[in-house]
C-alpha positions in Angstrom: 4.5 4.2 -11.1 6.9 2.6 -13.6 6.3 -1.0 -14.7 9.0 -3.3 -16.1 8.2 -4.5 -19.6 10.0 -7.1 -21.7 10.7 -4.3 -24.3 13.1 -2.8 -21.7 15.4 -5.8 -21.7 18.9 -5.1 -23.2 19.7 -8.8 -23.4 22.2 -8.8 -20.5 20.6 -10.4 -17.3 22.8 -8.4 -14.9 21.9 -5.1 -16.5 18.3 -6.0 -16.7 18.3 -6.9 -13.0 19.9 -3.4 -12.3 17.1 -1.7 -14.3 14.4 -3.6 -12.4 16.0 -2.7 -9.1 16.2 0.9 -10.1 12.5 0.9 -11.1 11.7 -0.5 -7.6 13.7 2.3 -5.9 12.1 5.0 -8.0 8.6 3.7 -7.3 9.4 3.4 -3.6 10.7 7.0 -3.6 7.4 8.2 -5.2 5.4 6.4 -2.5 7.3 8.0 0.3 6.9 11.4 -1.4 3.2 10.8 -1.6 3.2 10.1 2.1 5.5 13.2 2.7 7.8 11.0 4.8 11.0 13.0 4.1 13.2 10.9 6.3 12.4 7.8 4.2 12.7 9.8 1.0 16.2 10.9 2.0 17.2 7.3 2.8 15.7 5.8 -0.4 17.1 8.5 -2.7 20.5 8.0 -1.1 20.4 4.3 -1.9 19.0 5.1 -5.3 21.9 7.4 -6.2 24.4 4.9 -5.0 22.8 2.2 -7.0 22.7 4.4 -10.1 26.5 5.0 -9.8 27.2 1.2 -9.4 24.9 0.5 -12.4 26.7 3.0 -14.6 30.0 1.3 -13.8 28.6 -2.1 -14.6 27.0 -0.9 -17.9 30.2 0.8 -19.0 32.3 -2.3 -18.2 29.9 -4.4 -20.4 30.1 -1.9 -23.2 33.9 -2.0 -23.1 33.8 -5.8 -23.2 31.5 -6.0 -26.2 33.4 -3.2 -27.9 30.3 -0.9 -28.2 31.4 1.8 -30.7 29.3 4.5 -28.9 30.6 3.7 -25.4 32.3 7.1 -24.9 29.2 9.1 -25.9 27.1 6.8 -23.7 29.4 7.4 -20.8 29.0 11.2 -21.2 25.2 10.7 -20.8 25.8 8.9 -17.6 28.1 11.7 -16.3 25.5 14.3 -17.1 22.7 12.5 -15.3 24.9 11.7 -12.3 25.8 15.4 -12.0 22.1 16.5 -12.2 21.1 13.8 -9.7 23.9 14.9 -7.3 22.8 18.6 -7.5 19.2 17.7 -6.8 20.3 15.5 -3.9 22.3 18.3 -2.4 19.4 20.6 -2.7 17.2 18.1 -1.0 19.6 17.7 1.9 19.8 21.5 2.2 16.0 22.1 2.2 14.5 23.3 5.4 10.8 23.6 4.7 8.1 21.1 3.7 7.6 22.8 0.3 11.3 22.8 -0.5 11.7 19.1 0.5 8.7 18.2 -1.6 9.8 20.2 -4.6 13.3 18.8 -4.7 12.2 15.2 -4.1 9.5 15.4 -6.8 12.0 16.8 -9.4 14.6 14.2 -8.5 12.1 11.3 -8.8 10.9 12.6 -12.1 14.4 13.1 -13.5 15.4 9.5 -12.5 12.1 8.1 -13.6 12.3 9.8 -17.0 15.8 8.6 -17.4 14.8 5.0 -16.6 12.2 5.0 -19.3 13.6 7.3 -22.0 17.3 6.4 -21.6 16.6 2.7 -21.3 14.2 2.5 -24.2 16.3 4.7 -26.5 20.0 4.9 -25.6 20.4 1.5 -24.0 18.8 -0.2 -27.0 21.8 1.0 -29.1 24.1 -1.5 -27.5 21.6 -4.4 -27.3 22.5 -5.8 -30.8 26.1 -6.1 -29.5 25.2 -8.3 -26.5 26.1 -11.9 -27.2 23.1 -14.2 -27.4 22.5 -16.5 -24.4 22.8 -19.7 -26.5 26.5 -19.1 -27.5 28.4 -22.4 -28.0 31.3 -23.1 -25.6 33.9 -22.3 -28.3 32.6 -18.7 -28.6 33.2 -18.1 -24.9 36.7 -19.6 -25.1 37.5 -17.2 -28.0 37.4 -14.2 -25.6 40.8 -12.6 -25.1 42.2 -13.3 -21.6 45.1 -11.0 -20.9 46.1 -12.6 -17.6 46.7 -16.0 -19.0 44.4 -17.5 -16.5 41.7 -20.1 -17.4 38.6 -18.4 -18.9 36.6 -16.9 -16.1 32.9 -17.2 -15.8 31.2 -14.3 -17.6 28.8 -12.0 -15.8 26.0 -13.4 -18.0 26.9 -17.0 -17.2 27.1 -16.2 -13.5 23.8 -14.5 -13.6 22.1 -17.3 -15.5 23.5 -19.9 -13.0 22.3 -17.8 -10.1 18.8 -17.5 -11.6 18.7 -21.2 -12.3 19.8 -22.2 -8.8 17.1 -20.1 -7.2 14.5 -21.2 -9.7 15.3 -24.8 -8.8 15.1 -24.0 -5.1 11.7 -22.4 -5.6 10.1 -25.3 -7.4 11.9 -28.2 -5.5 11.3 -27.3 -1.9 10.0 -29.9 0.4 6.1 -29.7 0.7 6.3 -28.4 4.2 8.5 -25.4 3.2 7.2 -24.5 -0.3 4.6 -22.0 1.0 7.4 -19.9 2.6 8.4 -18.7 -0.9 4.9 -17.8 -2.0 3.6 -14.3 -1.9 0.7 -13.7 0.5 -2.7 -14.1 -1.0 -5.9 -12.6 0.3 -9.2 -11.3 -1.0 -9.6 -7.6 -2.1 -13.2 -6.7 -2.9 -13.5 -4.5 -5.9 -15.5 -1.3 -6.1 -18.4 -2.3 -8.5 -19.1 -0.3 -11.7 -21.0 2.9 -10.9 -24.8 2.7 -11.0 -26.6 4.7 -13.8 -30.1 5.2 -15.2 -31.5 6.7 -12.0 -35.3 7.3 -11.9 -34.9 10.8 -10.7 -32.2 13.5 -10.0 -32.8 13.0 -6.3 -31.9 9.3 -6.6 -28.8 10.2 -8.6 -27.6 12.5 -5.8 -28.2 9.9 -3.2 -26.5 7.2 -5.3 -23.5 9.4 -5.9 -23.1 10.1 -2.1 -23.4 6.4 -1.2 -20.9 5.6 -4.0 -18.3 7.9 -2.3 -19.0 6.2 1.0 -18.8 2.8 -0.5 -15.3 3.5 -1.9 -14.1 3.7 1.7 -16.2 0.8 3.0 -15.2 -1.6 0.2 -11.5 -0.8 0.9 -11.8 -2.0 4.5 -13.5 -5.2 3.5 -10.3 -6.9 2.4 -9.5 -10.1 4.4 -7.6 -13.3 4.4 -9.9 -16.4 4.5 -7.0 -18.6 5.5 -6.6 -16.8 8.9 -8.3 -18.2 11.9 -9.8 -15.2 13.8 -12.0 -16.0 16.8 -13.5 -12.5 17.0 -16.0 -11.0 14.5 -14.7 -8.3 12.1 -15.0 -4.7 12.9 -18.1 -3.1 11.4 -16.5 -1.3 8.5 -15.0 -4.6 7.3 -18.5 -6.1 6.8 -20.5 -6.0 3.5 -23.6 -6.6 5.6 -22.9 -3.4 7.5 -22.3 -1.5 4.2 -25.7 -2.5 2.9 -27.4 -1.4 6.1 -25.4 1.8 6.2 -26.6 2.8 2.7 -30.2 2.4 4.0 -29.3 4.6 7.0 -27.9 7.3 4.7 -31.1 7.3 2.7 -33.4 7.5 5.7 -31.6 9.7 8.2 -28.9 11.8 6.3 -29.8 12.4 2.7 -33.0 14.3 3.5 -30.9 17.0 5.2 -28.8 17.3 2.1 -31.7 17.4 -0.2 -33.2 20.4 1.6 -30.6 22.6 -0.1 -32.1 24.5 -3.0 -28.7 24.7 -4.6 -28.4 21.0 -4.7 -31.9 20.6 -6.3 -31.1 23.4 -8.9 -28.0 21.4 -10.0 -30.4 19.3 -12.1 -30.9 22.2 -14.5 -27.2 22.6 -15.4 -26.5 19.3 -17.2 -28.2 16.3 -18.7 -28.3 14.3 -15.5 -30.2 11.3 -17.0 -27.0 10.3 -18.8 -24.7 10.5 -15.8 -23.7 7.8 -13.3 -22.8 7.8 -9.6 -19.2 8.7 -10.4 -19.6 11.2 -13.2 -22.1 13.2 -11.1 -19.2 14.6 -9.1 -17.7 16.2 -12.2 -20.6 18.7 -12.2 -20.3 19.6 -8.5 -18.6 22.9 -7.9 -16.8 23.9 -4.7 -19.8 25.8 -3.3 -22.0 22.7 -4.0 -19.5 20.4 -2.3 -19.8 22.7 0.7 -23.6 22.5 0.6 -23.5 18.7 0.4 -21.0 18.5 3.3 -23.1 21.0 5.3 -26.2 18.8 4.9 -24.2 15.6 5.6 -22.8 17.0 8.9 -26.2 18.4 9.9 -27.8 15.0 9.4 -25.3 13.3 11.8 -25.4 16.2 14.3 -29.2 15.7 14.5 -28.5 12.1 15.6 -26.1 12.9 18.4 -26.9 12.1 22.0 -27.6 15.1 24.2 -25.9 15.5 27.5 -28.3 16.4 30.3 -28.3 16.3 34.1 -30.5 14.1 36.2 -30.2 14.2 40.0 -26.8 15.9 39.6 -25.5 13.1 37.4 -24.6 13.4 33.7 -27.0 11.5 31.5 -26.8 11.1 27.7 -30.3 11.5 26.2 -30.9 9.3 23.1 -33.2 10.7 20.4 -35.8 8.5 18.7 -34.1 8.6 15.4 -30.8 7.5 17.0 -32.6 4.6 18.6 -33.9 3.7 15.1 -30.4 4.0 13.7 -29.1 1.6 16.3 -31.8 -0.9 15.4 -31.1 -0.5 11.7 -27.4 -1.1 12.0 -27.5 -4.1 14.3 -25.7 -7.1 12.9 -27.8 -10.1 11.9 -25.8 -12.3 14.3 -23.0 -11.7 16.9 -20.5 -13.2 14.4 -21.4 -10.9 11.5 -19.5 -7.9 12.7 -18.7 -6.0 15.9 -20.4 -2.6 16.4 -20.4 -0.8 19.7 -23.7 0.7 21.0 -23.9 3.7 18.8 -22.9 6.9 20.6 -21.4 10.2 19.6 -18.0 8.6 18.9 -19.6 6.2 16.4 -21.6 9.1 14.8 -18.3 11.0 14.3 -16.9 7.9 12.7 -19.9 7.7 10.3 -19.5 11.4 9.6 -15.9 10.9 8.5 -16.9 8.5 5.7 -17.9 11.2 3.2 -15.7 13.8 1.6 -17.4 15.6 -1.3 -14.1 17.2 -2.4 -12.0 14.0 -2.5 -12.4 10.4 -3.7 -10.2 8.5 -1.3 -10.2 5.2 -3.2 -6.9 5.8 -5.0 -5.1 7.1 -1.9 -6.3 4.4 0.3 -5.1 1.7 -2.1 -1.7 3.4 -2.5 -1.4 3.4 1.3 -2.3 -0.3 1.4 0.4 -1.1 -1.2 2.9 0.4 1.1 1.5 -1.7 4.0 1.6 -4.8 1.9 5.2 -4.3 0.7 6.6 -3.4 4.1 4.8 -6.3 5.7 6.4 -8.8 3.2 9.8 -7.1 3.5 9.8 -6.9 7.3 7.6 -9.6 8.7 7.3 -12.2 5.9 10.2 -11.7 3.5 10.8 -14.0 0.5 14.2 -15.6 0.7 15.7 -13.3 -1.9 13.8 -10.2 -1.2 15.2 -7.0 0.3 14.7 -7.0 4.0 13.0 -3.9 5.5 14.2 -2.6 8.8 12.4 -3.6 12.0 9.5 -1.2 12.7 9.0 -0.2 9.1 5.4 -1.3 9.0 4.6 0.2 12.4 6.0 3.6 11.3 4.1 3.5 8.0 0.8 3.0 10.0 1.7 5.8 12.4 2.4 8.0 9.4 -1.2 7.4 8.2 -2.4 9.7 10.9 -1.0 12.6 8.8 -2.7 11.4 5.6 -6.2 10.2 6.5 -8.9 11.0 9.0 -7.8 9.7 12.3 -10.8 7.3 12.6 -9.6 5.5 9.5 -6.1 4.7 10.9 -7.8 2.6 13.6 -9.5 0.5 10.9 -6.3 0.4 8.7 -4.5 -1.2 11.6 -7.3 -3.7 12.1 -7.4 -4.4 8.4 -3.7 -5.4 8.5 -4.6 -7.8 11.4 -7.3 -9.4 9.3 -5.1 -9.9 6.2 -1.4 -10.4 7.3 -0.8 -13.6 9.3 2.1 -12.1 11.4 0.3 -8.9 12.4 -1.0 -10.7 15.5 -2.8 -9.3 18.5 0.7 -9.2 20.1 1.7 -6.8 17.3 -1.4 -4.7 18.0 -0.5 -4.6 21.7 2.9 -3.3 20.8 1.5 -0.8 18.3 -0.8 0.9 20.7 2.1 1.9 22.9 3.1 4.4 20.3 0.1 6.6 20.8 -0.1 6.9 24.6 1.4 5.8 27.9 -1.8 4.2 29.2 -5.1 2.8 27.8 -7.1 5.9 28.5 -4.7 8.0 26.2 -4.6 5.2 23.6 -8.4 5.1 23.5 -8.4 8.7 22.1 -6.5 7.6 19.0 -7.4 4.0 18.5 -10.7 3.3 20.2 -11.7 0.4 18.0 -8.3 -1.3 18.2 -8.5 -0.9 22.0 -12.0 -2.4 22.0 -10.7 -5.4 20.0 -7.8 -5.9 22.3 -10.1 -5.8 25.4 -12.0 -8.7 23.9 -8.8 -10.5 23.1 -7.5 -10.2 26.7 -10.6 -12.0 27.8 -9.8 -15.0 25.5 -6.4 -16.4 26.5 -6.7 -19.1 23.9 -6.1 -16.5 21.2 -2.7 -15.6 22.6 -1.8 -19.3 23.0 -2.7 -20.0 19.4 -0.6 -17.0 18.2 2.4 -18.0 20.2 2.2 -21.6 18.8 1.9 -20.2 15.2 4.9 -17.9 15.7 7.0 -20.7 17.1 6.0 -22.9 14.1 6.9 -20.0 11.7 10.3 -19.6 13.3 11.0 -23.3 13.0 10.0 -23.4 9.4 12.1 -20.4 8.5 15.1 -21.9 10.2 14.5 -25.2 8.3 14.3 -23.3 5.0 17.5 -21.4 5.6 19.3 -24.6 6.5 17.9 -26.3 3.4 19.0 -23.4 1.1 22.4 -23.2 2.7 22.9 -27.0 2.1 21.6 -26.6 -1.5 24.0 -23.8 -2.2 26.9 -25.9 -0.9 25.9 -28.7 -3.2 25.8 -26.3 -6.1 29.2 -24.9 -5.3 30.7 -28.4 -5.2 29.2 -29.1 -8.7 30.7 -25.9 -10.1 
């Protein structure tokens, strides 16, 4: 990801704004590449190439106006990059396989990303000294040659400065009942704590490292928005209390099956484990050892599964004593602490999905969340001057998550959006589930916990009544804001 820094400024607000927008487009391209959403990659790269072309024209016009002596050489650099980008774009459009699409898209994003950083920091800095300072006196502006004989026109820099000032004024001088509509959404994102170290034994280090991997998933789903009024308790993965109890369950019911492996125990002889922590432990785990850990993990959960038997010709699920103990251990302290169904084989499969010895999902989950956050703001809760995403962009991004994460996690990602984003209401959830099946039975297979949540909602009509009232209030405030800004802009036009 490329981040804008003050050192990138060339001193011309319009060109700086171009560079910032190009950075946003390159970063967005990289996100869609990571998600392997080639339709979105094609759409974004098309917009990116068009914007690059427009930017080059603006930059060359500025260089001509300031009489930059290296303007012709700079223009040739633009032409070379534009040609390379067009060739890569054509290759991307002609690609037919996933590997070809990914290869072309990655190269194109890298070329444009390298250009933004290298070209901007090196070549664009050559004309920076020629850009007039912002604090030019009026006489200096009047000295500019005007060939048409018309009154001196407002320069691009002056227009940009006036535009920025107008919107800065709007932001800070809104009526109190509208000011919050320009603020970015705020919510709590629990952080993964520093990894534990100084374990009393190698066995405890192994157990701590496994719990750490699981915690990275659980902590991710604990994000929430305290300002939201939610009548129902959170789903179990969203609860820190559940996470504490789940670690105890791993130690009692699952880790013993992993520790039975002689290969795992022998790992203690291959490195100085006493100096390692719960993260660095995994650096010493080879692929065969990953497989051993996963084998023991899966065996531990399989041993807890309910067994189907027949009694008087009817199907009966027999519950083992350890499974009964697991149910007791994971019970919430109160009905409002978190919602956990009576543990059956589906829940056990969900618990099983929480460990992947070969992958630390923390980074990928957070990248996926950034896409959810950005698309939510752009589609459902856009700032006044922010690019508007197409309708359904957030929905499609969540559906795409089925291709990138264990299916069980998509269920919780959807519910996490509901717990964080004010306008991802239960009405949004009702609409979303129609994308994974034509009836509730089919939808249950993909989103069992979202379906469970909605069944509870349907029994509480006051939830829907509250949401409809909040949505009506939102619509009224947005209309009021638009009217306010339109009136403000008219006032500014009269003054100028």
